[in-house]
C-alpha positions in Angstrom: 78.0 55.6 100.4 81.2 53.9 100.7 84.6 55.5 101.4 85.4 54.9 97.7 82.5 56.7 96.4 82.6 59.7 98.7 86.2 60.8 99.1 88.1 59.1 96.3 85.7 59.1 93.4 86.6 61.7 90.7 84.9 64.8 90.4 84.4 66.5 87.0 84.2 70.2 86.9 82.4 72.3 84.2 85.9 73.3 82.7 89.3 71.6 82.5 90.6 68.4 84.0 88.9 66.2 86.4 89.6 66.3 90.1 91.0 62.9 91.1 89.2 62.9 94.5 87.1 65.0 96.9 89.8 66.6 99.0 91.2 70.1 98.4 94.1 71.9 100.1 92.7 75.1 101.6 94.4 78.3 100.6 96.5 78.9 103.6 98.3 82.1 104.6 101.9 81.0 105.4 104.3 83.9 105.0 107.0 81.8 103.3 107.4 83.7 100.0 110.1 86.1 99.1 109.9 89.9 100.0 109.3 90.8 96.4 106.3 88.3 96.2 108.2 85.7 94.2 107.8 82.1 95.2 110.5 80.8 97.6 111.7 77.1 97.8 109.8 76.9 101.1 106.5 78.1 99.3 107.1 75.6 96.4 108.0 72.6 98.8 104.9 73.3 101.1 102.6 73.1 98.1 104.3 70.2 96.3 104.4 68.1 99.3 100.5 68.3 99.5 100.1 67.5 95.8 102.4 64.5 96.3 100.3 63.6 99.3 97.2 63.1 97.3 95.2 66.2 97.4 92.8 66.4 94.4 93.2 70.1 94.2 96.2 72.2 95.6 95.6 75.8 96.1 98.1 78.4 96.7 97.9 80.9 99.7 96.2 84.1 98.9 98.2 85.8 96.3 98.0 89.5 95.8 97.0 90.9 92.5 98.3 94.4 93.2 101.5 95.4 95.0 99.4 97.8 97.1 97.1 95.0 98.0 99.6 92.9 100.1 98.2 92.1 103.6 100.7 89.7 104.9 104.5 89.7 105.2 106.0 87.2 102.9 103.0 86.9 100.9 103.0 85.3 97.4 102.5 87.8 94.5 101.0 87.7 91.0 100.9 91.2 90.1 104.0 91.2 87.8 105.5 89.0 85.1 108.4 89.0 87.5 106.5 86.2 89.4 106.0 84.0 86.5 109.0 81.8 86.8 108.4 80.8 90.5 104.8 80.2 89.8 105.4 78.1 86.7 107.7 75.8 88.6 105.1 75.3 91.3 102.2 74.6 88.7 104.5 72.1 86.9 105.5 70.1 89.9 101.9 70.1 91.2 100.7 68.6 87.9 103.5 66.2 87.9 102.0 64.6 91.1 98.4 64.3 89.6 96.7 67.1 91.4 94.8 70.1 89.9 96.5 73.4 90.6 95.0 76.8 91.5 96.1 80.3 92.5 94.0 82.1 94.9 93.7 85.8 93.8 93.5 88.4 96.6 93.7 91.9 97.6 93.7 93.2 101.2 91.7 96.3 100.6 91.4 98.2 104.0 93.7 95.3 105.5 96.5 95.8 103.0 99.9 97.0 104.6 100.4 100.7 104.6 104.0 99.9 104.9 104.1 98.5 101.4 101.5 100.5 99.6 100.8 103.7 101.7 97.3 104.4 102.7 95.0 101.3 102.2 92.0 101.6 99.9 88.5 100.1 100.4 85.0 100.3 99.4 84.5 103.2 101.8 86.6 105.3 104.2 87.5 103.3 107.3 88.5 104.9 110.6 89.7 101.8 112.1 92.3 101.1 109.6 92.7 104.6 108.0 91.6 103.4 104.7 90.2 105.7 102.1 87.5 105.1 99.6 88.6 103.8 96.2 87.7 106.0 93.2 85.7 104.6 90.3 89.0 104.6 88.2 90.7 102.6 91.0 88.0 100.2 91.0 88.3 99.6 87.3 92.0 99.1 87.6 91.5 96.7 90.5 89.1 94.6 88.3 91.7 94.6 85.5 94.3 93.5 87.9 92.4 90.5 89.1 91.9 89.6 85.4 95.5 90.1 84.6 96.5 88.0 87.6 94.4 85.1 86.3 95.9 85.4 82.7 99.4 85.2 84.6 98.1 82.0 86.5 97.1 80.7 83.1 100.5 81.4 81.4 102.2 80.0 84.3 100.4 76.6 83.8 97.9 76.5 86.6 94.7 74.8 85.9 92.8 77.7 87.3 92.4 80.5 89.9 90.0 81.0 93.0 89.0 84.4 93.6 89.0 85.3 97.2 85.7 86.9 98.0 85.7 85.9 101.6 86.7 86.9 105.1 87.5 90.7 105.5 89.3 91.4 102.3 88.5 93.8 99.5 85.6 91.9 97.9 83.9 91.5 101.2 84.4 95.0 101.9 82.3 95.8 99.0 79.7 93.1 99.7 79.2 94.0 103.3 76.7 96.7 104.0 78.5 97.4 107.2 81.7 98.3 105.5 80.4 99.7 102.1 78.7 103.1 102.4 79.0 104.0 98.8 76.4 105.9 96.7 77.5 105.0 93.2 76.9 101.9 91.3 79.2 99.8 93.7 77.1 100.7 96.8 73.8 100.7 98.4 71.7 97.8 97.0 73.1 94.2 97.1 73.2 94.1 93.3 75.5 97.2 93.4 77.7 95.8 96.4 78.1 92.5 94.5 79.1 94.3 91.3 82.8 94.2 92.0 82.6 90.4 92.5 80.7 89.6 89.3 82.8 92.1 87.3 85.9 90.1 88.3 84.2 86.7 87.8 83.1 87.8 84.3 86.2 89.3 83.2 88.3 86.2 84.2 85.8 83.9 82.4 85.8 85.9 79.3 89.4 86.5 78.8 90.9 83.2 80.0 91.0 80.0 77.8 87.9 78.1 77.7 88.9 75.2 79.9 90.5 77.5 82.6 89.0 76.5 85.9 87.4 79.2 88.1 86.4 79.0 91.7 85.5 81.7 94.2 85.7 81.6 98.0 82.7 83.3 99.9 81.9 83.8 103.6 78.3 83.4 104.4 78.2 85.6 107.5 80.5 87.8 109.9 82.4 90.9 108.7 79.0 92.7 108.4 77.7 90.1 105.9 74.1 89.1 106.2 73.2 85.4 105.5 70.2 85.8 103.5 72.1 88.3 101.2 75.0 85.9 100.9 72.6 83.1 100.0 71.2 85.3 97.4 74.8 86.1 96.0 75.5 82.3 96.1 72.4 81.7 94.0 73.5 84.4 91.5 77.0 82.9 91.1 75.4 79.5 90.4 72.9 81.0 88.1 75.3 82.9 86.0 77.4 79.7 85.5 80.8 81.5 85.2 82.5 79.5 88.0 83.5 75.7 88.4 83.1 75.7 92.1 82.3 77.7 95.2 84.6 77.5 98.3 82.3 78.2 101.3 84.6 79.2 104.2 82.5 78.4 107.4 85.1 78.2 110.0 83.1 75.3 111.4 81.0 73.2 109.2 78.6 72.4 112.1 78.2 76.0 113.0 74.6 77.4 113.4 73.9 80.7 111.9 74.6 84.1 113.9 71.2 85.5 112.6 68.7 84.0 115.3 66.0 84.1 112.6 67.9 81.3 110.8 68.6 79.2 113.9 67.8 75.4 114.0 70.1 74.1 111.3 73.6 74.6 110.2 74.9 77.4 108.0 76.1 74.9 105.6 72.8 73.3 105.1 71.3 76.6 103.8 73.8 76.2 100.8 74.0 72.4 100.4 70.3 72.4 99.9 70.2 74.6 96.9 70.2 73.7 93.2 73.7 74.2 92.1 73.2 73.6 88.4 76.6 71.8 87.9 78.5 74.2 89.9 80.5 72.4 92.5 80.5 73.2 96.2 83.3 72.7 98.6 83.2 73.6 102.3 85.9 74.5 104.8 85.9 74.6 108.6 87.2 72.1 111.2 87.4 69.2 108.9 89.9 67.1 110.8 89.2 63.5 110.1 88.3 61.3 107.1 84.8 60.8 109.0 84.5 64.7 109.0 85.2 64.8 105.3 82.8 61.9 104.5 80.1 63.6 106.6 80.2 66.9 104.7 79.9 65.0 101.4 77.0 63.0 102.6 75.3 66.1 103.7 75.4 67.5 100.0 78.9 69.1 99.4 80.8 67.9 96.5 84.3 68.1 98.1 85.9 68.9 101.5 88.5 71.6 102.0 91.2 70.9 104.6 93.3 73.5 106.3 94.6 72.3 109.8 94.5 68.7 108.8 96.7 69.4 105.8 99.1 71.2 107.9 99.5 68.2 110.3 99.7 65.7 107.5 100.7 66.6 104.0 99.7 63.1 102.9 96.2 63.1 104.6 94.5 61.8 101.5 96.9 58.9 101.1 96.5 58.0 104.7 92.6 58.3 104.6 92.8 56.2 101.3 94.7 53.3 102.8 92.8 53.6 106.1 89.3 54.9 106.4 89.8 55.1 110.2 93.1 57.1 110.0 93.3 59.4 113.1 95.4 62.5 112.6 97.6 64.0 115.2 95.9 65.9 118.0 96.9 69.5 118.7 99.2 70.8 120.0 102.2 69.5 118.0 105.9 69.9 118.1 108.1 72.3 116.0 109.9 69.2 114.7 106.7 67.8 113.4 105.7 70.9 111.7 109.2 71.2 110.2 108.9 67.7 108.8 105.6 68.8 107.2 107.2 71.3 105.1 106.6 74.4 107.5 109.4 76.9 107.9 110.0 79.6 110.5 107.6 82.3 108.9 104.8 79.8 108.8 105.3 78.5 112.3 105.6 82.2 113.6 102.2 82.8 112.0 100.6 79.6 113.5 101.7 81.1 117.1 98.7 83.4 116.6 96.4 80.3 116.8 96.6 79.3 120.5 97.1 75.6 121.3 98.6 74.6 117.9 102.3 74.3 119.1 103.2 72.4 122.1 106.1 74.6 122.9 103.5 77.5 123.5 
């Protein structure tokens, strides 16, 4: 395939507008929002710069659907109508630059801040974090709050939402047999442990407008997850046909499985080889160059999801379009460069946790 037919051909989704190319901005934690969860000027600028830089889909950071689900300082919120004005401005400006827009819906679960919401709540009690098990009523409220958050994103003018079912947050805490020890209909079997995920996805699909786009981020392993179970969850998501795309968070798209029984091929290949029935697949994990993005598409994904490369170059898509051998800056980079790319002090502070990112460190 040529560069034009891999990275820069449009991508039709099952619902809503067409994605103009095969490059998506990863939902990146950045700490740039206001203390009450409203969008700051810095948050707006960070996202709009990426839309203007050519990304086909511009996704917000993890955006908490309950006040008590906040996991990060300066996290964007969508649990109240109070957040709508700032979100609406972001959605409008992203659209004005030709990019699709999505809010990533998130709840920290056991990783929620006790300073904000008191004792965290999870699938089960957790000694490490001090979390307690959610009651059945609290689970029902959680599902409803994910749905209400999606309705707010719709009202604000976003093209869709992505449900954060990955990493070590609340949906993963239910999916993981290592973290979920419940004995009711939300625990035990994989069907029960995945019930929260499918209740949320089904509720959003049923109650948002017909052309509203819906994605889901999944982790295939780690956090107590088992690769064969996550392959089964992935297949169920595809079979039910509720989502437009699956965002597979791999950390490294070339990574072999942790499970020795599945070694000999990459984790990604276990998913790209499956029939998707029109559900699109995006992959994330150390995609740093146009060649990296072309490679994951040639290996069966529908689009590439960029994190660090998008931090380094807000206009990565435009640069890759005009020069298919474009070489991004190598890490570490200067504070001045990150400032020019729309990162403010809270985002840069967060990046200091990733060794080797900043030349000053």
